[in-house]
C-alpha positions in Angstrom: 1.9 -82.9 -11.8 5.1 -84.7 -11.1 5.6 -82.7 -7.9 2.0 -83.6 -6.8 2.6 -87.2 -7.6 5.8 -87.4 -5.6 4.2 -85.4 -2.7 1.3 -87.9 -2.7 3.7 -90.9 -2.7 5.9 -89.6 0.1 2.9 -88.3 2.1 1.0 -91.6 1.8 4.1 -93.6 2.9 4.8 -91.4 5.9 1.2 -91.3 6.9 0.8 -95.1 6.7 4.0 -95.8 8.5 3.2 -93.3 11.3 -0.4 -94.7 11.6 0.7 -98.3 11.7 3.5 -97.5 14.2 1.0 -95.5 16.4 -1.5 -98.4 16.1 1.1 -101.0 17.1 2.2 -98.9 20.1 -1.4 -98.2 21.2 -2.2 -101.9 21.0 0.9 -102.8 22.9 0.0 -100.3 25.6 -3.6 -101.6 25.8 -2.3 -105.1 26.0 0.0 -104.1 28.9 -2.9 -102.4 30.7 -5.0 -105.6 30.1 -2.3 -107.7 31.7 -2.0 -105.3 34.6 -5.8 -105.5 35.2 -6.0 -109.3 35.3 -2.9 -109.5 37.5 -4.4 -106.9 39.9 -7.7 -108.7 40.0 -6.1 -112.0 40.7 -4.1 -110.5 43.5 -7.2 -109.0 45.1 -8.9 -112.4 44.8 -5.9 -114.1 46.4 -5.9 -111.7 49.4 -9.6 -112.3 49.9 -9.3 -116.1 49.7 -6.4 -116.0 52.2 -8.5 -113.8 54.6 -11.4 -116.2 54.3 -9.2 -119.2 54.9 -7.7 -117.6 58.1 -11.2 -116.7 59.3 -12.4 -120.3 58.7 -9.4 -121.7 60.5 -10.2 -119.5 63.5 -13.9 -120.5 63.5 -13.1 -124.2 63.3 -10.3 -123.9 65.9 -12.6 -122.2 68.4 -15.5 -124.6 68.1 -16.5 -127.1 70.8 -19.0 -129.9 71.3 -21.6 -127.4 72.4 -21.2 -124.9 69.5 -24.3 -125.0 67.2 -23.3 -125.9 63.6 -25.3 -122.9 62.3 -23.1 -120.6 64.4 -20.0 -121.9 62.5 -21.5 -120.9 59.1 -23.1 -117.6 60.1 -20.1 -115.5 58.9 -19.9 -117.1 55.4 -23.2 -115.6 53.9 -25.0 -119.0 53.8 -22.4 -120.5 51.5 -21.0 -123.0 54.1 -22.0 -126.2 55.8 -20.8 -127.4 59.2 -20.9 -130.7 61.1 -19.9 -131.6 64.7 -19.3 -135.2 65.5 -19.2 -136.3 69.2 -17.2 -139.3 70.5 -20.4 -141.3 71.1 -21.2 -141.0 67.4 -23.8 -138.3 67.7 -23.6 -136.0 64.6 -25.1 -132.5 64.3 -25.0 -130.8 60.9 -26.3 -127.4 59.6 -26.9 -128.9 56.2 -25.4 -131.9 54.3 -23.6 -134.7 56.1 -20.0 -133.8 55.6 -18.7 -137.0 56.9 -19.8 -138.6 53.7 -17.3 -136.6 51.6 -14.5 -138.5 49.9 -11.9 -136.3 51.6 -13.4 -136.6 55.1 -11.9 -139.9 56.2 -8.3 -139.0 55.4 -8.7 -135.5 56.8 -10.2 -136.7 60.1 -7.5 -139.3 60.5 -4.8 -136.7 59.9 -6.5 -134.2 62.3 -6.7 -136.8 65.1 -2.9 -137.3 64.9 -2.0 -133.6 65.4 -3.5 -130.7 67.3 -3.9 -128.4 64.3 -6.7 -128.6 61.9 -6.0 -130.0 58.5 -7.4 -128.8 55.2 -8.4 -130.6 52.0 -10.1 -129.8 48.8 -13.2 -131.8 48.2 -15.3 -131.4 45.1 -16.3 -127.8 44.7 -15.8 -126.9 48.3 -13.0 -126.0 50.7 -13.1 -128.4 53.6 -11.5 -128.0 57.1 -11.4 -130.7 59.7 -10.3 -130.0 63.3 -10.1 -132.7 66.0 -10.9 -131.5 69.6 -10.9 -133.5 72.8 -14.7 -133.7 72.8 -15.6 -133.4 69.1 -14.5 -133.4 65.5 -15.5 -130.2 63.7 -15.9 -130.1 59.9 -16.6 -127.0 57.9 -17.1 -126.8 54.1 -17.1 -123.5 52.3 -18.0 -123.2 48.6 -15.0 -122.2 46.5 -16.8 -119.2 45.0 -17.6 -118.0 48.6 -13.9 -117.8 49.4 -13.8 -114.3 47.7 -15.8 -111.9 49.7 -18.4 -109.3 48.4 -16.0 -106.4 48.9 -13.3 -108.0 46.9 -15.7 -108.9 44.2 -16.7 -105.3 43.9 -13.1 -104.3 43.5 -12.5 -107.0 40.9 -15.6 -105.9 38.9 -13.9 -102.5 38.5 -11.1 -104.2 36.6 -13.6 -105.6 34.1 -12.3 -109.1 34.5 -13.9 -112.5 35.0 -13.1 -114.2 38.4 -12.7 -118.0 38.9 -11.7 -119.8 42.1 -10.9 -123.5 41.8 -9.1 -126.3 43.4 -5.9 -127.6 41.9 -3.1 -130.0 42.7 -0.4 -127.6 41.4 1.1 -124.4 42.8 2.6 -121.2 41.5 1.5 -118.1 39.7 1.0 -117.8 35.9 0.1 -115.3 33.2 -0.8 -116.4 29.7 -3.3 -116.9 26.9 -5.8 -119.7 27.1 -8.5 -120.1 24.5 -8.1 -116.6 23.3 -8.3 -115.1 26.8 -5.6 -113.4 28.9 -5.4 -115.3 32.2 -3.7 -114.3 35.5 -3.8 -117.1 38.1 -2.6 -116.7 41.6 -2.2 -119.8 43.9 -2.8 -119.3 47.6 0.6 -119.2 49.2 0.1 -121.8 51.9 -0.5 -125.3 50.4 -3.2 -127.4 51.9 -2.9 -131.1 52.9 -4.6 -132.1 49.6 -4.2 -129.6 46.8 -4.4 -125.8 46.7 -6.8 -123.1 45.8 -6.2 -120.9 42.8 -7.9 -117.6 42.3 -7.7 -116.5 38.6 -8.9 -113.5 36.6 -9.5 -113.5 32.9 -10.2 -111.0 30.2 -10.5 -111.3 26.4 -7.0 -111.2 24.9 -7.9 -109.0 21.9 -7.6 -105.2 22.2 -9.5 -104.5 19.0 -7.9 -103.6 15.6 -8.4 -99.9 16.3 -6.8 -100.0 19.7 -9.7 -98.2 21.3 -10.0 -95.6 18.5 -11.1 -97.4 15.4 -12.6 -94.3 13.8 -9.4 -92.3 14.0 -7.1 -95.1 12.8 -9.5 -96.2 10.2 -9.7 -92.7 8.7 -5.9 -92.3 8.8 -5.3 -95.7 7.1 -8.0 -95.0 4.5 -6.5 -91.6 3.7 -3.0 -93.0 3.4 -4.3 -95.8 1.2 -6.1 -93.3 -1.0 -3.0 -91.2 -1.4 -0.8 -94.2 -2.1 -3.4 -95.4 -4.6 -3.4 -92.0 -6.3 0.4 -92.0 -6.5 0.5 -95.5 -7.9 -2.2 -94.8 -10.4 -0.3 -91.6 -11.5 2.9 -93.5 -12.0 1.2 -96.4 -13.9 -0.7 -93.9 -16.0 2.5 -92.0 -16.9 4.2 -95.3 -17.7 1.4 -96.4 -20.0 1.5 -93.0 -21.7 5.2 -93.3 -22.2 4.8 -96.8 -23.6 2.0 -95.7 -25.9 4.1 -92.8 -27.2 7.0 -95.1 -27.8 4.9 -97.5 -29.9 2.1 -95.4 -31.3 1.9 -92.7 -33.9 0.6 -89.6 -32.2 -1.5 -88.3 -35.1 -3.2 -91.4 -36.4 -3.1 -93.7 -33.3 -1.6 -96.5 -35.4 1.6 -98.3 -34.4 4.6 -96.4 -35.4 7.4 -97.6 -37.6 9.6 -98.9 -34.8 6.8 -100.9 -33.3 5.7 -102.2 -36.7 9.2 -103.4 -37.4 9.3 -105.2 -34.0 6.0 -106.9 -34.4 6.7 -107.8 -38.0 10.0 -109.4 -37.2 8.2 -111.6 -34.6 5.5 -112.5 -37.1 8.1 -113.4 -39.8 10.0 -115.5 -37.4 6.8 -117.3 -36.4 5.8 -117.8 -40.0 9.2 -119.3 -40.8 8.9 -121.8 -37.9 5.3 -122.7 -38.8 5.9 -122.8 -42.5 3.1 -120.2 -43.1 2.7 -117.4 -45.5 2.6 -113.7 -44.8 2.1 -110.5 -46.7 3.5 -107.0 -46.3 1.6 -104.1 -48.1 3.0 -100.6 -48.5 0.4 -97.9 -49.2 1.2 -94.4 -50.5 -1.5 -91.8 -50.7 -1.8 -90.2 -54.2 -1.7 -86.4 -54.4 -1.2 -85.8 -50.7 1.4 -83.1 -51.3 -1.1 -81.1 -53.2 -3.6 -81.4 -50.4 -1.0 -80.1 -47.9 0.1 -77.3 -50.2 -3.4 -76.1 -51.3 -5.6 -76.8 -48.3 -3.1 -76.7 -45.4 -1.6 -79.1 -42.9 -4.8 -79.1 -40.8 -6.7 -80.7 -43.7 -3.8 -82.9 -44.4 -3.8 -84.2 -40.8 -7.5 -84.9 -41.0 -7.0 -86.8 -44.2 -4.3 -88.9 -42.6 -6.4 -89.7 -39.6 -9.4 -90.6 -41.8 -7.2 -92.9 -43.9 -5.9 -94.6 -40.8 -9.4 -95.3 -39.6 -10.4 -96.7 -42.9 -7.4 -98.9 -43.1 -8.2 -100.4 -39.7 -11.7 -101.1 -40.8 -10.6 -102.7 -44.1 -8.4 -105.4 -42.6 -8.9 -108.3 -40.3 -8.5 -108.1 -36.5 -5.4 -110.3 -36.8 -3.7 -107.8 -39.3 -1.5 -105.0 -38.2 -1.7 -101.4 -39.6 1.1 -98.9 -39.0 2.2 -95.5 -40.2 5.5 -95.9 -41.9 6.1 -92.2 -42.3 4.6 -89.1 -44.0 1.7 -90.3 -46.1 2.8 -93.9 -46.3 1.1 -96.7 -44.4 2.1 -100.3 -44.0 0.0 -103.4 -43.3 1.1 -106.8 -42.0 -1.3 -109.6 -43.1 -0.4 -113.0 -41.6 -1.6 -116.1 -43.4 -1.8 -114.6 -46.9 0.0 -117.0 -49.2 -1.2 -116.5 -52.8 -1.8 -113.7 -55.3 -5.6 -114.0 -55.3 -5.8 -113.4 -51.6 -3.4 -110.4 -51.9 -5.5 -109.0 -54.7 -8.8 -109.3 -52.7 -7.2 -107.6 -49.7 -5.7 -104.8 -51.8 -8.9 -104.1 -53.6 -10.8 -104.0 -50.3 -8.3 -101.5 -48.9 -8.4 -99.3 -52.1 -12.2 -99.2 -52.1 -12.2 -98.3 -48.4 -9.8 -95.4 -48.9 -11.7 -93.9 -51.8 -15.3 -94.7 -50.7 -16.1 -91.2 -49.7 -14.4 -87.8 -49.2 -11.8 -88.0 -46.5 -12.1 -84.4 -45.4 -14.7 -81.9 -46.8 -14.9 -82.7 -50.5 -11.4 -84.1 -50.7 -11.3 -87.7 -52.0 -8.1 -89.7 -51.6 -6.7 -92.8 -53.3 -3.7 -94.9 -52.6 -1.1 -96.9 -54.5 -0.5 -100.3 -52.9 2.6 -102.5 -53.3 2.6 -106.0 -51.8 5.2 -108.6 -51.1 4.9 -112.2 -49.9 6.9 -114.2 -47.4 9.0 -116.2 -48.2 8.5 -115.6 -52.0 9.9 -112.1 -52.0 12.2 -112.3 -49.0 12.7 -113.8 -45.5 13.6 -110.5 -43.7 11.4 -107.5 -43.2 13.9 -105.3 -45.0 13.7 -107.5 -48.1 9.9 -107.6 -48.0 9.7 -103.8 -47.6 12.0 -103.3 -50.5 10.0 -105.6 -52.8 6.7 -103.9 -51.7 8.2 -100.5 -52.3 9.2 -101.4 -55.8 5.7 -102.9 -56.5 4.1 -99.8 -55.1 6.1 -97.5 -57.3 5.2 -99.6 -60.3 1.5 -99.3 -59.4 1.8 -95.6 -59.0 3.7 -95.2 -62.3 1.2 -97.4 -64.1 -1.8 -95.6 -62.6 -3.3 -98.8 -61.1 -4.4 -99.3 -57.5 -2.1 -102.1 -56.5 0.7 -104.4 -57.7 2.2 -107.6 -56.3 6.0 -107.6 -56.4 7.6 -109.7 -59.2 9.2 -113.0 -58.2 12.8 -112.4 -57.4 15.4 -115.3 -57.6 16.7 -116.2 -54.2 20.3 -115.7 -55.5 19.6 -112.1 -56.3 20.2 -109.4 -53.7 16.8 -107.9 -52.9 18.0 -104.7 -51.3 21.2 -102.8 -52.0 23.4 -102.0 -49.0 22.4 -98.4 -49.3 18.7 -99.2 -49.0 17.0 -97.0 -46.4 13.3 -97.9 -47.1 10.6 -96.1 -49.1 11.9 -92.7 -48.0 14.8 -93.0 -50.4 12.4 -91.7 -53.1 12.1 -88.5 -51.2 15.8 -87.9 -52.0 14.8 -87.7 -55.7 15.2 -91.3 -56.8 11.8 -91.5 -58.5 8.0 -91.4 -58.0 5.5 -88.7 -59.0 5.0 -87.8 -55.3 8.6 -87.8 -54.3 8.5 -84.5 -52.5 5.7 -85.4 -50.1 5.8 -83.5 -46.9 5.7 -85.7 -43.8 3.0 -84.4 -41.5 4.0 -84.7 -37.8 
């Protein structure tokens, strides 16, 4: 099981690290491809805009006073307007009157001062004005029409969104705007007023699964399950080790070490709060004969039954432990007087002997009790007093006995005191040779 747990741990870590690394690399590659797509789309749009601008310049430059305005717009798929103004004020337009545009006056003035046409950005259109000897020719092309159909078909294959707009700035850029990856390309030749920018955009996200969410989801789920199994196994083993360190394996009660630890804490608390506390030591009568005559299996069953009955006979705030062999110990916080001790001891005695513990075997117990701080301020002193009281109860043939009041100047436990087990060395007690089960 240990090997399986370690294999699951290392396997899950390796799988998760490899999957996350692969996912990061895949996302980075997809992100790079995404940027390449928007840059390529912007470049295609830029070339198309430049070609349209050159064609528009050629059309405006070749026009004359006798050229029909509709002829100027024929090659722009109906997305252009043209006007020809004669020196006598006669104006011929294919559509809207372009001389009313805000940019027209400054553009016409500039065009009259030099032989080449001038260009301006006006509203949502690209405006060209050329001054000839016999006329002034104005052509406006919608910004969206600057990118031709063929270029748009190429851009569509890149799965990007296209935008053509006027701007007062220049330069190329690539970045994130409002969660979208943008590639913008400014037309190389600046115009008299502003420039044209062709930009492509695509959603910046590449998806958590980097194009393969099912594969990566399965791998991450598998790695998580393996890691969870390994963690559960380690925690389960730790809980088992903690339980074994604090619990008696046969009865499920706290063992002697844990009882001593919790009792020390309870005694310290009782001293600070000026409260009472009782320690009871319970020895099963005739248990050696049960082991000798009926076997250890029956003895074990008797011990487990007695443990259950002791738990049922005390309060939830009380602590029951197995001290060793056929001896049990109970910590009862808050008990301060002899009458309360007597009631609790009688309830425990009645519970132990209420019915046969195993088959037709009936068991009884001898109970010795000691009170804090009356019989001692340390667990060792209280256990010694309870042990003496329990021996007196067993010798007298009664169910329970409260320890005699001992002067505080008297040493409660001799230096050689080792607990109730000292009787097993032959000190005294009718059941001195009890055999400790498990």
